[in-house]
C-alpha positions as CSV (number, residue, x, y, z in Angstrom):
1,M,0.1,-122.9,-50.2
2,N,-3.6,-122.3,-50.0
3,A,-5.1,-118.9,-49.0
4,A,-5.7,-119.8,-45.4
5,E,-2.2,-120.8,-44.9
6,M,-0.7,-117.6,-46.4
7,P,0.6,-114.8,-44.1
8,P,-2.1,-112.3,-43.0
9,L,-3.1,-109.8,-45.6
10,A,-2.8,-105.9,-45.1
11,L,-5.3,-103.4,-46.3
12,Y,-4.4,-99.8,-47.2
13,V,-7.1,-97.2,-47.4
14,H,-6.3,-93.9,-49.1
15,W,-8.1,-90.7,-48.1
16,P,-6.6,-88.0,-50.4
17,F,-8.1,-84.8,-48.9
18,C,-6.3,-82.1,-46.8
19,V,-7.2,-78.8,-45.3
20,S,-4.0,-77.4,-46.8
21,K,-0.9,-78.7,-48.7
22,C,2.3,-78.8,-46.7
23,P,5.3,-77.4,-48.7
24,Y,7.4,-80.5,-48.3
25,C,4.7,-83.0,-49.3
26,D,4.7,-85.0,-52.4
27,F,2.0,-87.5,-51.4
28,N,-1.2,-87.9,-53.3
29,S,-3.1,-85.2,-51.3
30,H,-5.6,-82.6,-52.5
31,V,-7.1,-79.5,-50.8
32,R,-11.0,-79.6,-51.0
33,A,-13.3,-77.4,-49.0
34,S,-15.9,-80.2,-48.9
35,V,-16.6,-83.6,-50.4
36,D,-19.8,-85.7,-50.9
37,Q,-19.1,-87.9,-47.9
38,A,-21.8,-90.5,-48.7
39,A,-20.5,-90.9,-52.3
40,W,-17.0,-91.3,-51.0
41,R,-18.0,-93.9,-48.5
42,D,-20.0,-95.9,-51.1
43,A,-17.0,-95.7,-53.5
44,L,-14.5,-96.9,-51.0
45,L,-16.8,-99.9,-50.1
46,A,-17.1,-100.7,-53.8
47,D,-13.4,-100.6,-54.3
48,L,-12.9,-102.8,-51.3
49,A,-15.5,-105.4,-52.5
50,Y,-13.5,-105.7,-55.8
51,E,-10.2,-106.3,-53.9
52,A,-12.0,-108.9,-51.7
53,A,-13.3,-110.8,-54.6
54,A,-9.7,-110.9,-56.0
55,L,-8.2,-112.2,-52.7
56,P,-10.7,-114.8,-51.4
57,G,-10.0,-116.8,-48.3
58,R,-7.4,-114.7,-46.7
59,R,-7.0,-113.5,-43.2
60,L,-6.7,-109.8,-42.3
61,G,-3.8,-108.7,-40.2
62,S,-3.9,-104.9,-40.4
63,I,-5.8,-101.9,-41.9
64,F,-4.0,-98.7,-42.5
65,F,-6.0,-95.4,-43.2
66,G,-3.4,-93.1,-44.9
67,G,-3.5,-89.9,-46.8
68,G,-4.0,-87.0,-47.3
69,T,-5.6,-86.5,-43.8
70,P,-7.8,-89.5,-42.9
71,S,-8.6,-88.0,-39.6
72,L,-10.9,-85.8,-41.7
73,M,-13.0,-88.9,-42.5
74,P,-16.2,-89.2,-40.8
75,P,-15.9,-91.9,-38.0
76,A,-19.0,-93.6,-39.6
77,T,-17.0,-94.1,-42.9
78,V,-14.0,-95.4,-41.0
79,A,-16.4,-97.9,-39.2
80,A,-18.0,-99.0,-42.4
81,V,-14.7,-99.7,-44.1
82,I,-13.6,-101.7,-41.0
83,D,-16.8,-103.7,-40.7
84,A,-16.8,-104.5,-44.5
85,A,-13.1,-105.5,-44.5
86,T,-13.5,-107.9,-41.5
87,R,-16.6,-109.5,-43.2
88,Y,-14.7,-110.2,-46.3
89,W,-11.6,-111.4,-44.5
90,P,-11.5,-113.0,-40.9
91,A,-9.5,-110.7,-38.8
92,E,-6.5,-111.8,-36.8
93,R,-7.3,-111.7,-33.1
94,D,-4.7,-108.9,-32.6
95,I,-5.5,-107.0,-35.8
96,E,-3.7,-103.6,-36.0
97,I,-5.9,-100.8,-37.4
98,T,-4.0,-97.5,-37.8
99,L,-5.2,-94.1,-38.8
100,E,-3.0,-91.1,-39.6
101,A,-4.1,-87.9,-38.0
102,N,-3.3,-84.3,-37.9
103,P,-2.9,-82.8,-34.4
104,S,-5.5,-80.1,-34.7
105,S,-8.1,-79.5,-31.9
106,V,-10.9,-80.1,-34.4
107,E,-9.5,-83.5,-35.5
108,A,-8.5,-84.5,-31.9
109,A,-12.2,-84.0,-30.9
110,R,-13.1,-87.0,-33.2
111,F,-10.5,-89.3,-31.6
112,A,-13.0,-91.0,-29.2
113,D,-15.4,-91.7,-32.1
114,I,-12.6,-93.0,-34.4
115,A,-11.5,-95.3,-31.6
116,A,-15.1,-96.4,-31.1
117,A,-15.2,-97.1,-34.9
118,G,-12.4,-99.7,-34.4
119,V,-9.2,-97.9,-34.8
120,N,-6.7,-99.1,-32.1
121,R,-3.5,-97.2,-33.2
122,V,-3.0,-93.7,-34.4
123,S,-0.1,-92.0,-36.2
124,L,0.0,-88.4,-35.3
125,G,1.7,-85.9,-37.6
126,L,3.3,-83.6,-34.9
127,Q,6.3,-82.9,-37.4
128,A,8.2,-80.6,-34.8
129,L,8.2,-79.5,-31.3
130,D,9.1,-75.9,-32.2
131,D,6.7,-73.2,-33.2
132,A,9.0,-71.5,-35.7
133,A,9.8,-75.0,-37.3
134,L,6.1,-75.8,-37.6
135,A,5.4,-72.5,-39.3
136,F,8.3,-73.1,-41.8
137,L,6.9,-76.6,-42.5
138,G,3.5,-75.1,-43.3
139,R,1.7,-76.9,-40.3
140,A,-1.6,-75.4,-39.1
141,H,-1.0,-76.4,-35.5
142,D,1.4,-75.0,-32.9
143,V,3.2,-77.0,-30.3
144,A,0.7,-76.6,-27.6
145,E,-2.2,-77.7,-29.8
146,G,-0.1,-80.7,-31.1
147,L,0.7,-81.8,-27.5
148,A,-2.9,-81.4,-26.4
149,A,-3.9,-83.7,-29.3
150,L,-1.2,-86.1,-28.3
151,D,-2.7,-86.3,-24.8
152,T,-6.1,-86.9,-26.3
153,A,-4.7,-89.6,-28.5
154,Q,-2.9,-91.4,-25.7
155,A,-6.2,-91.4,-23.8
156,A,-8.3,-92.7,-26.8
157,F,-6.1,-95.3,-28.4
158,A,-4.2,-98.4,-27.2
159,R,-1.1,-97.6,-29.4
160,V,0.2,-94.2,-30.4
161,S,3.0,-93.1,-32.8
162,F,4.0,-89.7,-33.9
163,D,6.1,-88.2,-36.7
164,L,9.0,-85.7,-36.5
165,I,10.9,-84.0,-39.3
166,Y,14.5,-83.2,-38.5
167,A,17.6,-82.0,-40.5
168,R,15.7,-78.8,-41.0
169,P,17.5,-75.7,-42.2
170,D,19.9,-74.3,-39.6
171,Q,18.9,-77.0,-37.1
172,S,21.9,-77.6,-34.8
173,L,22.9,-81.0,-33.2
174,A,22.2,-79.5,-29.9
175,A,18.7,-78.2,-30.9
176,W,17.7,-81.7,-32.3
177,E,19.1,-83.4,-29.2
178,A,16.9,-81.3,-26.9
179,E,13.9,-81.8,-29.2
180,L,14.3,-85.5,-29.5
181,A,14.7,-85.9,-25.8
182,R,11.4,-84.0,-25.1
183,A,9.7,-86.3,-27.8
184,L,11.1,-89.4,-26.1
185,A,9.7,-88.3,-22.7
186,F,6.2,-88.5,-23.9
187,G,6.4,-92.3,-23.5
188,T,4.8,-93.4,-26.9
189,E,5.7,-96.8,-28.1
190,H,6.8,-95.8,-31.7
191,L,8.4,-92.8,-33.4
192,S,8.8,-92.1,-37.1
193,L,11.7,-89.7,-37.5
194,Y,12.3,-88.4,-41.0
195,Q,15.2,-86.3,-42.3
196,L,13.8,-83.4,-44.4
197,T,14.2,-84.1,-48.1
198,I,13.4,-81.7,-50.9
199,E,11.0,-83.7,-53.2
200,P,10.5,-82.7,-56.9
201,G,7.2,-80.8,-57.6
202,T,6.9,-79.5,-54.0
203,R,6.9,-75.9,-53.0
204,F,10.1,-76.6,-51.1
205,A,11.7,-77.7,-54.3
206,T,10.9,-74.3,-55.8
207,E,12.3,-72.5,-52.8
208,A,15.5,-74.6,-52.8
209,A,16.0,-74.1,-56.5
210,A,15.9,-70.3,-55.9
211,G,18.4,-70.6,-53.1
212,R,15.9,-69.8,-50.3
213,I,16.2,-73.1,-48.5
214,T,19.3,-75.0,-47.7
215,I,19.1,-78.2,-45.8
216,P,22.1,-79.6,-43.7
217,S,25.1,-80.9,-45.6
218,G,25.8,-84.6,-45.9
219,D,28.1,-84.6,-42.9
220,D,25.8,-82.6,-40.7
221,A,22.8,-84.8,-41.7
222,A,24.9,-87.9,-40.8
223,D,25.6,-86.5,-37.4
224,L,22.0,-85.9,-36.8
225,F,21.2,-89.4,-38.0
226,E,23.7,-91.1,-35.7
227,L,22.5,-89.0,-32.8
228,T,18.9,-90.0,-33.5
229,R,19.7,-93.7,-33.6
230,A,21.8,-93.5,-30.4
231,M,19.1,-91.7,-28.4
232,T,16.2,-93.9,-29.4
233,A,18.1,-97.0,-28.8
234,A,19.1,-95.7,-25.3
235,A,15.4,-94.9,-24.6
236,G,14.4,-98.5,-25.6
237,L,13.0,-97.5,-29.1
238,P,15.7,-98.8,-31.4
239,A,15.4,-98.3,-35.2
240,Y,13.8,-101.4,-36.8
241,E,13.7,-99.6,-40.2
242,I,15.7,-96.7,-41.4
243,S,13.3,-94.0,-40.2
244,N,11.1,-96.0,-37.7
245,H,11.8,-96.7,-34.1
246,A,9.8,-98.8,-31.6
247,R,9.7,-100.7,-28.4
248,L,10.1,-104.4,-29.0
249,G,6.8,-105.7,-30.2
250,A,5.4,-102.3,-31.0
251,E,6.6,-102.1,-34.6
252,S,4.1,-101.1,-37.2
253,R,2.8,-104.5,-38.3
254,H,1.2,-103.0,-41.3
255,N,4.3,-101.3,-42.7
256,L,6.3,-104.6,-41.9
257,V,4.0,-106.2,-44.5
258,Y,5.5,-103.7,-47.1
259,W,9.0,-104.1,-46.0
260,R,8.8,-107.9,-45.8
261,Y,7.2,-107.9,-49.3
262,R,3.9,-109.8,-48.3
263,D,0.6,-109.2,-50.0
264,Y,-1.4,-106.1,-49.4
265,A,-4.5,-104.6,-51.0
266,G,-4.7,-100.9,-51.7
267,I,-8.0,-99.0,-52.2
268,G,-8.7,-95.3,-52.8
269,P,-7.1,-92.8,-55.1
270,G,-3.5,-93.7,-56.0
271,A,-3.4,-96.6,-53.7
272,H,-0.9,-99.4,-54.7
273,G,-1.1,-103.1,-53.9
274,R,0.7,-106.4,-54.4
275,R,-1.4,-109.5,-54.5
276,S,-0.1,-113.0,-55.5
277,G,2.5,-111.5,-57.8
278,L,0.3,-108.8,-59.3
279,A,1.0,-105.2,-59.1
280,T,-2.1,-103.0,-58.7
281,A,-2.6,-99.2,-58.7
282,R,-5.6,-97.0,-58.5
283,H,-6.4,-93.9,-60.5
284,K,-4.5,-91.1,-58.8
285,K,-6.7,-88.0,-59.2
286,P,-9.8,-88.2,-56.8
287,E,-12.1,-87.3,-59.6
288,N,-10.7,-90.0,-62.0
289,W,-10.8,-92.6,-59.2
290,I,-14.4,-91.9,-58.2
291,A,-15.5,-91.9,-61.9
292,A,-13.8,-95.2,-62.5
293,V,-15.6,-96.7,-59.5
294,A,-18.9,-95.5,-60.9
295,R,-18.1,-96.8,-64.2
296,N,-16.5,-100.1,-63.4
297,G,-17.3,-100.9,-59.8
298,H,-13.7,-100.3,-58.8
299,G,-10.9,-97.7,-59.1
300,A,-8.1,-99.9,-60.4
301,Q,-6.0,-98.4,-63.3
302,I,-3.2,-100.9,-63.4
303,E,-3.2,-104.7,-62.7
304,E,-0.1,-106.1,-64.0
305,P,1.8,-109.4,-63.4
306,L,5.3,-108.9,-62.1
307,I,7.9,-111.2,-63.5
308,A,9.8,-113.3,-60.9
309,S,13.0,-111.2,-61.1
310,E,11.0,-108.0,-60.5
311,R,9.4,-109.4,-57.4
312,A,12.8,-110.5,-56.1
313,T,14.3,-107.1,-56.8
314,E,11.5,-105.3,-55.1
315,A,11.8,-107.6,-52.0
316,L,15.5,-106.9,-51.7
317,L,15.0,-103.2,-52.0
318,M,12.3,-103.2,-49.5
319,G,13.8,-105.6,-47.1
320,L,17.2,-104.1,-46.8
321,R,15.6,-101.0,-45.3
322,L,14.9,-103.2,-42.2
323,R,17.4,-103.8,-39.3
324,E,16.6,-107.5,-39.7
325,G,17.6,-107.4,-43.3
326,V,16.4,-110.1,-45.8
327,D,16.2,-113.8,-46.0
328,L,18.2,-114.6,-49.2
329,A,16.6,-118.0,-49.6
330,R,13.1,-116.6,-49.7
331,I,14.2,-113.8,-52.1
332,A,15.7,-116.4,-54.4
333,G,12.3,-118.3,-54.3
334,L,10.5,-115.2,-55.3
335,G,12.9,-114.7,-58.3
336,E,12.9,-118.4,-59.1
337,T,16.7,-118.0,-59.5
338,S,19.9,-118.0,-57.4
339,V,20.8,-114.9,-55.3
340,T,24.0,-114.7,-57.4
341,A,21.8,-113.4,-60.2
342,L,20.1,-110.8,-58.0
343,I,23.1,-109.3,-56.0
344,D,26.4,-108.0,-57.2
345,W,28.6,-110.0,-54.7
346,D,31.8,-108.2,-55.6
347,A,30.3,-104.9,-54.6
348,A,28.6,-106.6,-51.5
349,A,32.1,-108.0,-50.5
350,K,33.7,-104.5,-50.7
351,L,30.9,-103.0,-48.7
352,A,31.1,-105.8,-46.1
353,A,34.9,-105.1,-45.8
354,Q,34.0,-101.5,-45.0
355,G,31.5,-102.6,-42.3
356,L,28.5,-101.4,-44.3
357,L,26.9,-104.8,-45.1
358,A,26.9,-108.1,-43.1
359,R,25.9,-111.7,-44.1
360,D,25.0,-114.5,-41.8
361,G,24.1,-117.6,-43.7
362,D,20.9,-116.7,-45.7
363,R,20.5,-113.4,-43.8
364,L,21.8,-110.2,-45.5
365,T,21.6,-107.0,-43.6
366,V,22.8,-103.4,-43.8
367,T,24.7,-102.4,-40.8
368,D,24.1,-99.4,-38.6
369,A,27.0,-97.6,-40.4
370,G,25.5,-98.7,-43.7
371,M,22.1,-97.2,-43.1
372,L,23.7,-93.8,-43.4
373,L,24.5,-94.6,-47.0
374,L,21.5,-96.8,-47.8
375,D,20.6,-94.9,-50.9
376,A,24.0,-95.3,-52.3
377,I,24.4,-98.9,-51.2
378,L,21.2,-100.3,-52.8
379,P,22.0,-99.5,-56.4
380,L,25.5,-100.9,-56.0
381,V,24.3,-104.3,-54.5
382,V,21.0,-105.0,-56.1
383,R,21.1,-105.9,-59.8
384,G,18.4,-104.5,-62.1
């Protein structure tokens, strides 16, 4: 298959800087009072040029500005990256260009300029619709400021999503039901709803180890998860991935590239990519990345070929997160082997008998009941 016939490419752009570090966050984010904006723009463009040279002839289906807090980027930098990317790769007519944003009034004031730069979808980090919960989560905004930013976003962008974190300490089923009902009433096309997890190396991990934070038990978390899926489905935003819910056709096309295991380029500190069987990763620390760009013309630290079985395993692990599941014939093609070598079919049969997995020809899916236990199911089923 030549480059022009391949599925559209996705581009991920990482902006690592934040105003403050949230206590639950284990992302590659760094608090900086100020940065040299011109130097960072030039470095991102150099890193992009390197990836474009490695992926000639492709079409571009999506761009995603993630972080960190990319709504802190100057709109001129956002525009420069979009302009360069769409010069290197012809853009699909309906290209999706997403930017993650914090719902502060300062950042919301930039939304019109960010939209003018070419962004047509925003993912807003509301995280909660309760002031006490926002304080616990270390967020700088309150509910009123967050909802004002949501109003501004809905006026500025064609497509809007926002995030909420649930299964917080002492959160009851009734409280989450009321909060989620309020969220669904805002009429956005997409919601990302994440259960709070305690990630190693975060401030919450320290608090949990000291016994100062206790998240809901497995049974309580399962009840919250089932309620979430029932309410979003009833509202016309069913789950299409374990934590993501959307109206039909409003799914994040960029994230679907990851979950469907297609090629994507990653630029900026710590960004990962997959291109034509090659795994790429950028230097993680901002200082190391920008020094590497100055030294080498790009920020790549790792560019390693993946053996066929590794590609197939990654594709299985990513694809089984999706409601649509995976195409076993395609997976076998990636691994240049039979699916028998990739999947423990004895374990799969037992899980299917329990209603946790389903197979229809070459399509393997995790059922709604199985999604509750996805982290336990994957290592049982996927070999390697």
